[in-house]
N, C-alpha and C positions, 0 to 999 in steps of 0.2 A: 330665479336662483335663490338658494339659501346657503348660508355658511353655518353648517351644523358641525359641532364638535363631538366626536365620539369619546366615550370613556375608555376605549381600548387603544389599539396601536395605530389607528388611522384617524386622520383629520379630514373630514369631508368638506371640500371647498365649495362645491356647488353640485346641483342635481338638475338634469334636463329631462323632460318628458317628450319622447318622440311620438310620431303618429302611429308607429307599429314597432314591434320588437326588432332590434338591430344586433342581436347576439351573433348572427351569422355573417355580419359584415366586418370588414377590416377598418377599424377606427385609426385615427392618427393623433399622435401627441409628440411634442418636442419640448425642450426646456422653456420656451417662451409662450407657446400656443398649443391649443388642441382643437381638433376638427371633428364635428359631429354632423351626420346627415340631418337635414331639416326639411320636412314636408316631402320626403322621398327624393326629390330631384335637386334640391338646393343643399348648400353646405353652410354651416355656421362656424365661425372662427372665434374662439374665446381666448382671452389673455390669461396666462397662469399667474395672476397677481393675487396677493392676499386680500386687499381691499380694492377690488376692481369694480368701478361704477360705470365704466364705459359699456355701451351696448355692443353686442357681438357683431362681427363683420359677416355679412351674408353674401355668399357667392352664388350666382346663377349662370347657367350656361349649358347644363345637361338637359337633354330631352327625355332621357330614361332615368330609372332609379339608380342612384349612386350606390355602388357595391363595394368599392375599395378606395382607400386613401392612404397616403404616406407623406411624411415630411422629409426634406433633405437633411444632410448632416451639418450644413453650415449654419452656425448660430447667428451670425451678424446679418445674414440675408436669408431668411426662412423661405423655402420653396415648398409648395404643396403640389402633389400630383394626385388627381382623382380620376376615377374611371366609372363608366356606365356602359351599357351595351352599344351606345352610339358613338361616344367620344371618350378619348383619353386627353385630359386637359392639364397643363402645367400652369400653376398660379404663382406669381411673385407677390408675396403677402405685403411687403412694404409698398410696392407699387399699387396694390389694390387699396390700401389705406389712403394713399395720396389721391387716387381717383375718387374715392368717396368724399374726402374733404373738399375736393374741387367741385363737387356737385355732380359728378359723373357716375357711371356704373362700373363696378369692378369687373374686369375682363381678364381672361387667361389666354393661353396659347394652346391650340389643338395640335396634338402630336400623333394622334392615331384615331382611326374611325372604323366602326363596324367590326370590332374584334370579338364580338360575342360577350357573354357574361364573364367579366374579369373578377376573380375572387381574391387576387393578391397583387400588390404593386410593390416594387422596390426601385430605389434610385441608387446609382453608383456613387462612390464617395465624392466625386467632383460634380455630381448632378448633371452629367452630360448624357447619360443613357438611362432608359427606363425599361424594366422587365415587367411584362404583364402576363400573368398566369390565367389562361383561358382554356378550359377543357384539359386535354392531355398535352398541351404545348405551352411553350414560353416564347412570347413575342418580344423581340428586342426593338426598341424605338429610340429615335434620336430626340433628346429632350429640348433641342433648340429649334427644330422645325419638324414638319410632318414627313417622316421618313421611316420606313421599316428597314432596320439593319439586318435582321435575320429572324428565323423561326427555328427554335430548338424543340424537336419532337422525337422522343424515344421512350417515354413512359407508357406503361400499359394501362394506367388509370389517370383520373383527373389530378392535375398538379395542385397541391394545396399551398405551397409557398416557394419562394426563390429569393436568394440574397446574393448581392455582389460581395466579393471578398474585399475587406477594407484595406488590405496591404497589397493586393494585386487586382487592379480593375479589370483585367482580362479573364478573370475566373469568376464563374457563377455556379452556385450550388442550388439544385432544385430537389424538392421532396414531393412525394405523391401518395395517393391512396393505394398504389401498388406496393407500398411498404418498403420502398427503396429510395436512395438518394443518388444523384448523379452530379459529377463535376464537369463543367463545360468550359471549353475554350471559346470565349466570346468572339474573338477575331475569326477563327476558322470554323466555328460552329460544330466542332467535334466533341466527342465524349473523352475526357481524360481519365476518369475513374467511374466505375459503377459498382455499387454495393450489392450485397446479397439481400434477400428478404430479411428484415430485421425483426419483425413482430407480426402477430396475427391481426393487428389493428393498424389503421392508417397513420402515417406520420403527419403531424399537424403543425409543428413549430420548428423554427430554425434560427440560430443566432451564432455570431462569431465572437471569439475571445482574442482580441488583437494582442494582448499582453503575452499570451502563451502560444500564439499561432495555432489555435485549435478552434473547432466549432462543435456545437451541441445540437441535437435534434431530439424531439419528444414525440411520443405516440399517444393514441387515444386511451390506452390501458394504463397510463401512468409510468411508462418506461422512459428512461433518459439515457442517451448514448453520447459520449464525448470522444471525438476523433482528433487526431493530429492532421495537419495539412502541410506536409513537407514540400520541398521544391520538386521532387519527382512525382508528386501528386498520388503517391501510394499511401492512402490513409491507413492509420493504425489506431485501433481501439485503445483508448486510455482508460475509460471506466464505463461501467453500465450500472445504472441505479434504478431502484423501484421506489417510487414516491410513497406508496402505501406502506411498505416495510419501514421506510425511514420515518414516517409519521408514527408508526406503532412504537419504534424504538425511542423516538423523541417523547412520546407519551409516557413511556416507562421511566424515562429520565426525569420528567417533570414530577411524577409521583414520588420519586426519591427525594426531590427538593422539599415538597410540602404535601400534606394530604389533599386529595382532590377537592374537598368541600371548602378549603381555605384559599383556593386559587380563583382569580378573577380574569384569567386570560381567555376563558371560553373554550379551551381545547378539550376539557373533560369536566364532568360534574357528577355529583352523586344524587340518585333519586331517593325516594323514601325507603327503599329496601337496602340502600347502601351500595348498589351496583354502580359501577363506573360506566357512563355512557360517553362514548367518543363521538366526535363530530364526523359523520359520514356524508360525503357529498352525494346529492341526487343528480344524476347526469341525464343528458338528453337522449342518449342512445344506449350507453352501457351503464346501468345503475350500480351504485355502491363501489365503483372503481374511479379513482381520480383521473381527470383528463388534463393534460398539459395544454394550455391555450397559448402561452407565449413564454419565451425565455429571454431575459435581458441581463446583460452583464453589469454588475456594479463595479465602479472603477476602484476596486480595492482587491488586489491579488487575484485569487481564483474564486471569489464569491459570485454566486449567480442567483438572481431572483427568478422564481418560478411561480407563475400565476396558475392556480388550479380552480376548480369550481367552488371550493369552500374556503379559499383563503390564499395567502401569499407565503411562499416558502423561501427561505434564505439558505442556500447550499454552499458548502465548501468542496469544490471538486478535487482539491488536493487530498483531502481526507475522506471524501465521499460521505460526509456527515451532514445531517440537517441541523443547522445552527439555531434556527428559530422558525416557528410557524405562527403566522398572524392570521387568525380566522376573521371572517366577515361576520362579526357579532356586534352586539350593542345596539346603538340607535342609528346605524347606517341605513341608507335607503335601499341597499341591495344586500341580500343574504346569500344568494346563489348567483355566481358570476357566469356569464356566457362567453365573454372575451375580455382579454387584458391587453393594454398597451402601456408599457413601463418606460419611463424616461427619467433622466437625472435633471433636476431643476437647476436654475441659475444659482441658487443658494446652496447647492450640493445635496438637497433632500431628494428622496425618491417619490416621483409623481406617477400615479396609476390612473389611467382612464379605463373605467370598468363599465361594461354593459350587463344588464340583468338577463338571465337565461330565459325567463318566461314573460317578464314584464317589459314595458317600453321605456324604462328609465335608464339614463346614463349618468354616472357620477365621476367626479374628479377627486381622488383620494391622495392624501399626502401621508407618507409613513411618519408616525410620531417618533422622531429620532431619540427623544429623551426617554420615552417608555421602552423603546427597543434597546437602548444602551443599558437601562436598568435590568431588563430581562437577561441580556447577555452577561452582565456583571454578576447577577444573582446565580446564573447557571455556572459560570466559571468558578465562583467561590464554593458552590456546593460540590462540584466535581474535583476541585483541587485538593491535594493532600494537605493535612494539617500543618506539616512542616516539610520544607523542600528537601527531597531526597537527592542523594548523589552517590555515584559509584565510588568517588574518592572519599575516604574517611575524613571526617571533620573533628573527631574527638578521640581520645585514647580509649583503650579497652577498659571496660568496666570490671570491677572486682569479681562480679558474678558472671562474667561473660563466658559462654561456652567455648569461645576461641582461646581462652587461657588454659584449657585443659592440657594435660601432659600425660604421656604414656609412661607408667611406672617401669623403671628399669630394675631387673633382677641383679642383685649383688652376688658376690661369691658365697658359696655355701659355707656355713660355719664348720670348723673342725670338731670332730667328736672328742670328748674328753675321756681320759682313762687309757688303759692299755689297748693294744691292738691284738685281736684274736686272729692268728695266722690262718687257722682253718676256715674261718668264716669270711675273712676279707680277701684272701688270695684264692682265686679260682683258676681252673684250667682255661686258658685262652689260646687261640691260634697265634702262631708266631708271625704268619703273614696272611694277607687277605686275598692272595692270588694263587692259582693252580701251578704257575711256573715261577721259579726264582732265578734271577740273573746270576750267572756264574761269577765267582770272585776273581777269576783270571789266573789261577795257578797253572793251568796247562797251556797258556798262551806265551808266545815269545816276548822277551822284554823289549821295551822301546829303545830304538837305536838313535833317534834324533831328539834334539832338545826342542823346547817351545819356540815356535815361530809366529810372529804377529801376522794377522790376516790383512793382506793388502788389496785383495780383489773385492772391491765393493761396488761393482757396476750394477749388480742386481739391486742392491739397496738404494743406490743413487736413482735408479729408474723408478723405484717405488716412491721415493721422495718427490721426484718430478711429477709423478702422476697425482700425488696428493696435493701438491702445490697448484697444479692445473685445475683440480676440482675446486679448491678454495677460491681461485680467481674467478670461477663462474659465479660465485655468490658475491653480490655487491656489498661493499662495506656500509653503504647507506642506501635505503630504499628510495628510488626516484619518486618523490611525492607528487611531482607535476607531470608524470608520464601519462600516456593515454591508456584506456582500458584494453585488456587483452582481446584480440580479435583474430589472430592468425594461428592456425593449428600447425604444430611442428612435431608432434609425437602421438602415436596411436598404439594401444596395446590391449589385447584380449587377455584378461586376467585368468580366465578359466575356459577349458574346452567343453566342460559339461554345463548344462543350463542351470545357472544359479544367479542370484541377485547380489549386488554389492550394496549393503545396507548402511555402511558408515565409512567415513574417509576423513583423514586429517594429516596435515603436514607437521613435522617436528618443528620446534621453536627456531632452529637454525636453518630450516628450509632444505636440509640435506636428504631427509627421508620422508616417505609417505607410508602410513599404515592404513590397511583396508580390512574391513570386516565383511565376510561373505555369508550368504544364506546357508551354506553347507556346514557352518560351524567353525570354519578355519579363519585364520588371520594371516594376511600377507604383508610383508615389509619390503618396499621397493626403495631404490634411490630416487632422488628428485627428478632425474632425467628419464625415468622409466626404462632403463637399459639393464640388461643382465637378468639372471634368474632371481626371483624373490625368495626371501626366507619365509618358510611356512611354519606357523605355530598352530598346533591342534590341542585343544583342551576342553572344547564345548561340544555338547551333543546335539544342540539345536542352533538355529540361526543366530548370528552375532548381530546385535542391534546398536551397539555403541562402541566406539574406540576413542581413546583420548591420550595425548602425550602429557608427560609431566613437564613442569617448568625447567627442571634440571636436564631434560632430554635423555636421561638414563633409563627411564621406565616408560611403559605405556600400558594402559589397561584395556580390557574388553569385557563386555557384558553380553549375556545371551538370554534366550527365552527359557533356559534350563530350569530355574534361574541360578546362574553362577556369575561370579566376577573373578577375573584373573588379571594379575599384574605380571608383566613380562619384562625381561631385559633382552637387549639385542644380542647378547653373547650366549644365551642358553635357549634351548628349545622347550624347556619345561617352565611352567609358571613359577614365579618366586612366591606368590601369595595367591591362594584360592579361597574364595568365600562361597560356600555351597548353599544348596537350597534350604538347609535347615535354619539358615539365618533369616530367610525372607518368607513371608506368607504368600506373596504374589510375585510375578515376574518383575525384574528390574527394568524400568522403562528408560532410565537415563542415569549416567554416572560420570564423574570427572574428578580430577585432582582439584583441590581448593586451598586457598590461603597460602600460596607459594609452596604447594606440595605438602603442607602440614597435615591436611585432612583428606579423607575420601568423602565426597558428597554424592549421594545416590538417592533415587526415588523408587519406591516400591509400594504399590497400592496408593493409599492416601497419605503415606508417611514420607517425610523428607528426613533422611538419616545422615548423621555426621559421625564419621569414624576416625579415630586415631590409628596409626599403623606404624609398624617397624618392619623393614625389609632386610632379610638376610638370605643371600643367595648361596651360602655354603651348604654342603650336604654331609650328613653322617653316612659313611660308607656302609655301615650295618643297617641303619634305619633310614634308608633313602626315601621311604614313603612318607616320612614325617617331615613337615615343613617347619623351618625355624623362624619364619616370619610370623608376626602376630598382629592382631588388630583388636580394637575395643570400641564399642559404641559409646560415644560421649554426648550425643544429642539426638533427640527425635522430635520432629515437629509435624503437626498435622494440618491439612488444609482446613480452612474455616468452615466450609460446608460439608466436609467429610468425603468429598469427591476424589476419584483417582487422579493421580498426577500423570500427565501425558508428556511433559517435557520440562527440563530445568536448564538454567544457565547461570553461571557465575564467573567472575573474572579471576584468573589464576596467575596472570603475569605481574600483578602487584597486589598489595594488601587491600582488600575490599570487604566490607561487611554485608553487602547486598547480594541476595540470592533471589532469582526469579523462578517461579513455578507456575506452569499452566495446568489447569484442571479440565476434567471432562465436562464440567458445567459451563464452559466457555469463558471462564474467568482467568485473569492473570494476577497472581498474588505475589506480593513483594515481602520478603523476610529480611529482618535485620539480625544477623547472627551475633552482633555485639550484645544486643538486648535478648536475643533468643526468642523473638516473637514476631508475629505478623504486624507490619506497619501500615500497609494499604493494599487495596485490591482494585482491579479494573473489571467491572462487570460487563458482560456482553462485549468482550473484546472482538469477537468475530461471531458470525451467524452459526458457526460450528466450532467444535472443540479445536483448540490450538494444538497442532502436532509437532511444532518446532519453534524454538526460541534461539536467537543468536544475538550476542552483544558485540558492540564495537570495542574490541580489545586492543586494536592497534598491533604493533610489532616492536621488537627490540631494535629493529633496523630503521624505524620511522617514528617520529613524534607527531602528536596531534594536539589541538587545543584541548584544555582540560574539559570544557563543556561537551566536546564531541564524544567522550566516553560514556555519556549518559544516554546515548541512543541505542535502541535495540529493535530487533525485528521479530515479528510473529507471523506464522503461516498457518492457514486453515484451508480445508477443502472447500472449493467453490467460492471462496471469499478472498482470494488473492493474498497479497503480502502487505503488511502494515509496518510503518516506521513510527516508533514511539519515542517520546522524550520522558525519561524517568523523573525529571524534576517536576513536571506538571502532571505526569501520568495520563497524558493525552496523546492521541494519534496526530502526527504532524504531516504524514504523507501516505499515500496508498499506491500500490503497483498491481495492475491487473492485466497486463498485456500477455503474460504467460498463461499456460493452461494447467490447471491443477484441480481435477475433479474427483479422482479415485485414489491415487497413490500419494504417499507422503513425500513430497518434494521439499528439499531443504534450501536454505539460502545462507549466504556468508558475506561479511564486509571485507573489503580490500584493506591491506595494511595501512594505506593512507586515509581510509575512511571516506573516500570520494565515490566509490563504486559499490554496487551490490550485485552479486551473481546469484542466480536461482535456477533450479532445474525446472523442466516442463514436460508435460505428457505428449507434446507434439514432436518428440524426438529432437528437441532443441534445448539450448541453454540461453538465458537472457542476461544481459549486462545492463543494469540501470545506473543512472546518475542519481545520487542522493538528493540533488537539488531540483529534480524534475521527475514527473511521473511517466515520462516517455522512455522507452528502452533505447539504449545506444546501439547495441549489437544483438543480433539473433544468430547464434552459432548453431549450425544445422548439420554438422557432420556426425550424426549419431544414428544408430540403427534401432535403439530402444528408448524408452522413457528415461530421461536424465533425473536421477533421484537425488544425488548428492554432489555438492560442489565444495571446493576448498581453494583458497588463495595461498600462494607461496609467500611466507612472511619476509623473505629476503630478496625476491625478484618479482617484477611485474608479470606474473604468469599465474594461471589457475588450472585446476584439473577437475574433470567431470567424470561421473560414472553413471550407469553400470559399465559400459565399455570405456575404459580409462583413456581419455583424450587430454593432451596437454596443449594449452593455448598460450601464445605469446603476443607481443605487440605486433 
């Protein structure tokens, strides 16, 4: 053995040379020991100590070649189970050490015979049962004596791995070359759940995440699936990852930190021509595609270690991001791995028992925690913003701030000096503006009765009672600890003709809902979706945005015309219309901003800030002329010149921050106080972001100040991401819903605890912000759910295209 120190992120404790390659065998490693086949039929046990001078413990008892080994989970009493074609033997390691010290021969307990070639072994958490994978079956054995407890056989191909559930010993999950996994009831021997075919390549690895109640499995083409394991055993997909794509994104991030030639981590280097060469693993069967050999959970949140052929990956399943990649480079004895066994050491370090893919060597590697922390800290500093951003303003307005602009008011016209020319100033004008004039009453009989007060007010009293009842339906304070909406109590078809509902929003008091349709019309409903809606027509093409003002007096709509209209609920004609001559490209998104002081809209690559004045009075002669006016006060462009796909800003309180998503997959953050771009998030999704949503809360509910810095982004085929503006980093990812072709949106609940999103499987999903697992799947929809909105005053939400209202 040799204690070789690598200059990279691994410390090589020792290296062992076997009689033949063991990359196809299941090795074993626990916090205190590791097991390696020796001379085919024997086993050597090494202690995982830094300065271990003791000779290895050698176990003999198999008559055939050892093909699989596994340690138990108990640290104080290490148990090893090994298998060959003739025997399955359970060894008590402490007892074996005592037998050797007493001058005897280490012996184990035979629990199974003649099972065939066993490729994988697993012990239950209490080390009372053994699962042996042989062929297309899983044989359950008693770990105390030689007894077959059952045979699980349902796979169509050879079983590659099986594991007992750590929180339920009666559950076992098996994976196979038939590319499926099955959940078994160990007592009854029946199948509780069976997956569909997941990949074109066999499933090779399996691991449980006890903290989250989830399990992960990996295939030979580098795909990784994470599923929940609920009580009803109906597994739900949490996330799906591609290691090759994650490595490519990680490589781009590292190049942003420093030039490739200045890095020493071995993930990329420059040749003489200046081209970047990335480390591509050479595989045994599928070349140039990474293979997952083992997945092991690190005891920190949702971090998972993934061993591949060319190195070790550290993933965060909450954000679906590759945190670090540790390549097998430097002076290590192995450059291409054939199998990995990962375990947490007694001192908290990560220990990896790695076999070479083509050679006969096996090494024990320890992750260099100091270098790993340096790498993570360096990456965190490089990707963090220069100054911590916040939606809440921390400084007063600057003297040159665009937010200080005001719309000039026209004063009274000055009087003309000199005499008045009667012929030029007085013109013939009509006395009345109507064709009929009301009679003066000369021909009517005089009134015989005096004035009498009106005492019959029943009709008015009924109206007041009705209004009072409507107000009682709205809670004075939003129940912040209520459950997520899950029960449907209203359903409404908004149109008899086939059209889409492209936009949806509640008013600030929760009394009304405005909807934008694909036929160019805008509908206004009450919050209970009862009665006939008010219809507003002013667009010639599909409406793509609707937005209420903070004062709840106005709402705007934008269309592909491109036009922008501002409406009032008391008139069917727009109060203000901004037509296509103001914009070179269609308006992608628009809203009221800075407590209704500005209009914020996106057209092309420009973010525009308008001052406006609304006047809903009309001149009876010049009715075509609007008295409202607007003025462009600021125009900001995306850094790369790309078109803006979505914008978001808080209007319920003063905020300087404006978010803009671009077609180049970036999210850029503007500070309107400075009037400039302050930071951007590159590669926010694998495709362009089509929707942004901020946690704006509600006037009926208060949240912690830090919660308002959260925002959501949606992209096709890339799920939903939750971001923290303070660090400009993704903190969680949601992928249970389906969003492949259409632009499905998402929204925060007023309490900030839930997220609702549409889906293409004719359902709506409710997520908890603290978990990546959906709480409810609302399925009473006939079409794709495009838009969602929460009522700011009550715990209910509405979904479209077919408007459904859901309550607790």
